[in-house]
N, C-alpha and C positions, 0 to 999 in steps of 0.2 A: 549511430544516430540512437539513441536511446529513446525516443518517440518513433522508432522507424517503422514499427509493425499498425502502429496510429496510424501512421501518414497513408502505409500503403490502403491502408482501410479507406481513408478518404479519397485516394486519388481513383481509386474501383468506384467509387460511390458516385462521382462528380462527371466521371468519363462515362459514366452509363447515359445521363443526361447533358452534354455539357452545357448547353443551350439553355437552360433551367436556372433558376435561382438555388440559394443554395438550401432551403424548405422546398424546393419541389425537387429537385436534386434526391433530396435525401428520401428515407423511404419509414421513417417518422421522424416525428418532435424530439425526439432525442437524440436521434443522428445527426440532424441538423444542430442542435446544441450541442452536442459534442465535436462537431468542425467548427464552430464562432469560439467556443473554449481554449482549442487546438491553436488558433490564430491568435487568442488573448492572451494565452499561458507564456508568464515571461522567461521561462525555462527554457523557451522554441525558438529559434531565432532563424531570420529567411538566409543567414550564409550555410546553418546547417542542414536545411532543406534541400539548397541545389548539391550542397557537396554530395550527400546522398544519393541523388539522381548520375550527379558528372562522374558519379565512381563506376557505375556502369557504363556513363557514356563513354570512357576511358577503357574500360572492358570492350565495349563493341569498336574501337580503333583500333584495337589491338589485331584484329584478325582484317584490318587494310592494309596496302600496300601505302596507299596515299587518302590521307586526311584534309580534308576544306575545310580552315577553320575561318567562317565568314563572319564577319563583322557589321553591326548596323546599329543605328539607334531607334528611336522611336519615343513619341511620349504618350503618358496616360492620362488622360483630360478628367475630373472631378469637380470641375466647376460650378455642377448641375448639384455638388454635394458640400453645401455651407458649413452643415455642420463639423465635417472633416478635419482636423486640426494635422498639423507639420506640413501641409505642403507648400511650393512655388511655385514662380513664374512659369511659363510653357514660353512665350514669347514675347512682344511688345505690348501685347493688350495685357487685359486682368484675368486670363482666362489662369487659372489654376491644378494643379498636379505632380507630377512624378516624369521625373525622366530617366530612360532605362537605355542602356548598351549592350548588348547580346553579343556574343561570342558561339557561333549556332553551328555544330559540327555535322558535316555532313562527309561523305564516301567518295573518294574518284568517279564511282558510277551512279552516285546521285540517291545511295540515301539517306535518309535524316539518320542520325546516330544520337542527338541527342546535345544540349546545355554541356560547352565545358565552364562556361563564364559568365557571371552576369552583375556588374555595375549598376547602382542607380544614385540619383542622386537629386535634390531642390537647389533651382535658383532664388535666393533671398533678394534677388534685386531685378527689375526688369534688365533684358539685355540689350546692348548698343545699337540704337534706332540705324540702319541702311545708309540715312543719309547726312548723319552726322560724321562727316572725313574723319575731323581731329579725334574722334574716338578710336574710330578705326584705326590708325595712326599705331595710336599707343597702343592699344590692342596688340594691334600685329608685332609692336618691339616687346611686348613680354616676353618672359622668360617659357618656355616649353611646359616648364613642370608646373605655372602657377594659369593655363589654359583649360577649357574643358574639353581642348582636343588632345591633351597629356592621356585622356583614356584609351586611344588605340595605340598608343605604345606601352602601358600600362596590360590592357590585354592579351597583347603578343605575349607579354613574356608570364601571366598567366596561363595561357596557353601553354605553351614550351612546359610550365612547371609541368604538366599535367601527362604529356604527349610523351612516350619514346621515343628518344633518338632513332631507335631502329622503324620508324614511320615516317613517310616523311612528310613533312606539317604544312601545307599552303594557305597564307594568310589572304582571303579574299575580300575585297572591299571598293566599295565605288569612291566619287570624285570627293568625297568628302575625308577621307582617309590619303587625300595623296598633299602629304607633306613629309619635307626632307628630311625632318628630324627620323621619321618612323625608317624611311630607305635607309637613314646612318645609323640606325639602333644596330647595335652587334646583338644576333641571333645564333643559337645554339645550332648544332651541326643537325643538317637535312630539316633545317627551317625557311621557307622561300617565302616570298611577295607575290602578290598578284593585284595590282591595284587600278583601279579606272585615273584615269588623269584629267584634272579639273585646268591645271595654268599650264600654258603656255612657257616654258621652261626655258631659260637660257641653258645651251650643251654645248660642250669645248669642240665640237665636230666644225666644219667651213658654215656650215647655215648659217649657226647663229641659234636659233628658236628651233623647237623640238617639233611643233607641229610642220612646219617647213620640213624639215629634215621625211617627217614621216610623209608627208604630202612624195618627195621626189622616191621615195624608198623604193624598191624593183617590187612587183607585183609576185609573191609565192603563188599563189593558186585560189580557188574558187572554193565556198566552202556554204554548207546550206545547215541554217542555226534555226533553231527552234526559237519564236519571237511568244512569249507569254502572253493573256491578256491581261489589259491592266483598263482601270474604269473608262482610262484615256485610246483603249486603243482595242483591237481582237485579235485576236492569237494569231501567229500565221508562220510559214515556212519562208527564211528571211535566205535570198543567195547575199553574200560577199564576198569582196574581194578580200586578201589577207597579204599587206606587207609589212615589214619586219627589218629591223637596221639594230646593229649596237651601239648604244650613246653612254657620254658621259655627262653625268649633269653638274654644273657649274653652282657652287655652294652659293645662296641669294648672300648678296650686300650687306641687309640687315643682319642676316645670320654671324655672315664672315666679321664684324664685327662683334658679335655678341660672343662667340664661340670661335675662336681664330684657330683654334683645335679641328675644326670640321675640315674633311680634304673632299675634293671632287669624287662623284659616287659610278661604277659605271654598270651603266643597265643594261637589259633587253628590253625595245619600244616595238608593239604590236600595232596595224592600224587598221581596225575591222570594220568597212563599208559598204552597206546593201548598194547593189548595183540596180539603179533602174526608182521607181515610187511604187512604193504598193498598190496593188489592185484597191483598196480603202479609201486611197488619198493620203493615207498619214503619212505624217514623218518619217525617212530612212531613218535606222539603227547606224549610229557613229562612233564605235567603240574605240576610244584612244589609252593602251594599256601599258605600263611599267609593269615589268618581273623580273626576279631576280635568277629564274630557272633557263637550264643554259637554252638560248633557240640557234640548232645546228638542221633543223630541217623543216617541211613542208609539214609534216604531221605531227609535230610537236609543239609549231603553232596552232596547229586543230586542236590537238587535246587542251592547250591553254583558252582556249576562247571556248572549250563545248565547259571547261571547270569555270570558268567567267558567268556564262549561263545561268550556271545551278545560284549564283549569288541571290535570285528570286524568289529560292528557299527560305529565305530568312523574313522573306515580307511577306509570303506566304504564314507561317510560323507568328509575326504581328499578328497579321489577319483576325489567324484563326483566336488569338487571343483574347483579340476586340470582339469583333463579330460573330465566333464558335462560343468563347467562352464567359461572353459578356463581360469584360471582369470591368467595365469603367462602370456601372451598373453596382456595383457593390456597394454598401454605406456600413462601415467598419469605422469610423470616427478617427481614427487615429494611424500616420502614415505607416509607423509599424507592423499594425496588421495587415495592412494594405500590401506589404513590401512580404508579408508574411500568406499572403492569400496569391499575390504573383507567384512567388517559387513555387505553389503548390501549383495552380494553374499552367505553368509553362511546364511540369510533368506532363498533367495532362494532354496538351495541347503537341506535346510531342508526341505522346500516343498515340492521338487522333492522324497523325501525319503519319506516323510509321507505318502505322495498317493501313493506310491508303498507297504508299510507296512502294512496299512491299507486295501490295499485290502487282502493279506495276509493273516492277524488278522480275517476279518470281510468279507470274503466272500459273502457272499449271504445279506448282506445292502446294500442300497440304492445308486448308485455311484453319486444322487444331492449333499453327503456330501463334494464332491473333484471336481466336474464337474460342469460345468452352462449347461441349460438346450441346450441352441444349440448346446453344445458342444458333448453332449450324443445325442443329436437327428440326427445330422451331421454322426458319428459314424453307428449308427442304420441304418441311410440310403444308407450307403457305405456295410455293412457289414451283413447287414436282409433289402435288401430293399422290401422286401416282409411283411414284420411285421407290425402287424396294434394296436401292442400296444400301451398306452398312458404310463405308467407307466417309468418312468426311469430304464434301467439296474440294474443286481445285478455291483457290485464293482469286481466282477471276470471276468463277460463277459466283461464291460467296460477296464480293463487292458490289458484283453488279444487282443483286437481290436487294443487298443492303440500300441500292442508292435507288433502286425502284422503289424502295419502301418510302426515301426522299423524292420522292416527284422526277426521276429517271424517266427517260419514257424507253431507252433502251434501242434506239431507232437506230437503223445504217450512218446515216449522217450525223448522230450525234458526237461522233468519238468517244473519250473517254469521260467519265462523269466525275464531276468536279469535288474538291474537299469537301464545299459547303453542303451539296447535295449527300456527301458522306454522310457526315457527322448530326445530318438532319433525318435522317435514312438510320443510323445506327441507335438514336433518342430513341426515333418510334419501334424498333426495334424491342428496347430495355420494356416499352411501354406494354408491348405485347407478351413480353417475359414475365411479365410482373402478373398481368390475366390470368395465364397459363397456370402461370403457378397458386395463384386463387380456386383458378376452378380445379386443381388437383388437390386441393388441401378440403376443397367442399368434396 
């Protein structure tokens, strides 16, 4: 990318103050104008910005035995910016914005590697209303290539084109990806699927239906699963039963008429059911998963459940874009500029996540992998002023200090600091750093 050097400077500037507006994140008004000009430049494209990032993602993926290619969609709502052109409908209401489908790479150990692919689109007409049964049936019988859900298939192809066949690539997705054509799509060597099931599909086995078959399958064993906090529930450790069996999915009748060449598909199925009712009285988790991965042991089943539990990382990525980078507050007047800003902030969001999870996965490593010397020295001066150590603190210690700047109390009962606390602390660290530089100059 010919503008790579400028992009690196912009990402660095925005990473310092991710929650701030562009003028506040910039050190000078000319730097802010430079960022706006970059997004307005017709020779810069959102695809080129993302490609520069995905090249780094692919390089990091080469060092992994397994890469989880996690797909999910989200909406960016710009209804409050009526002057912005090129937007589309988000749902059955008059909300206007951009729809985005991301493919986020994560290592088999749960480390965020970055974006592999990003697909954006706008709806020129509102989607079909849920109560309009005839319209729903017409939509169901349309070829997959004419539906929005085709993005799941094209994103799989795009991810495969970037990741070497030497690396095991596992597509992880929630119930929206429960699409027969996705299971039937030819895949490259070492490319697998791990999809949560939505539809009680017909199977060739004696039970006739997938859910009945899974409920009758033998219990493989028990497992503890980390359930992440959401607005509807608190974080907890759930004890679950694992059931598994081999199934053959029958071709849906409407698809058999539409594409006679389609054949039944052999897959492995997992039923992950929480034992008992959670202490907070919430809804027990119940995941029904279909996978092309081999299921020959309890250990393999446990591995696949852990991999599926990492799907929440793409939700954190979207949360970071919206709440951390406040992307929906941008007033750039046209969709093309917003897409370039989205691509830029996608790199910023990954940086923030990577910094957090590196500290969790390698807590005893030196923090100089993610912090500059003037950053960790300033942290040490504030939180350990009597220390005379010359070596950088550990990742864990540095992240703990940053979290304390963001309001984390670091009590024994507080657990690990959250992503929001860390980016808030990182912003405060850079305000302190700017102040220290001014004092030094004076």
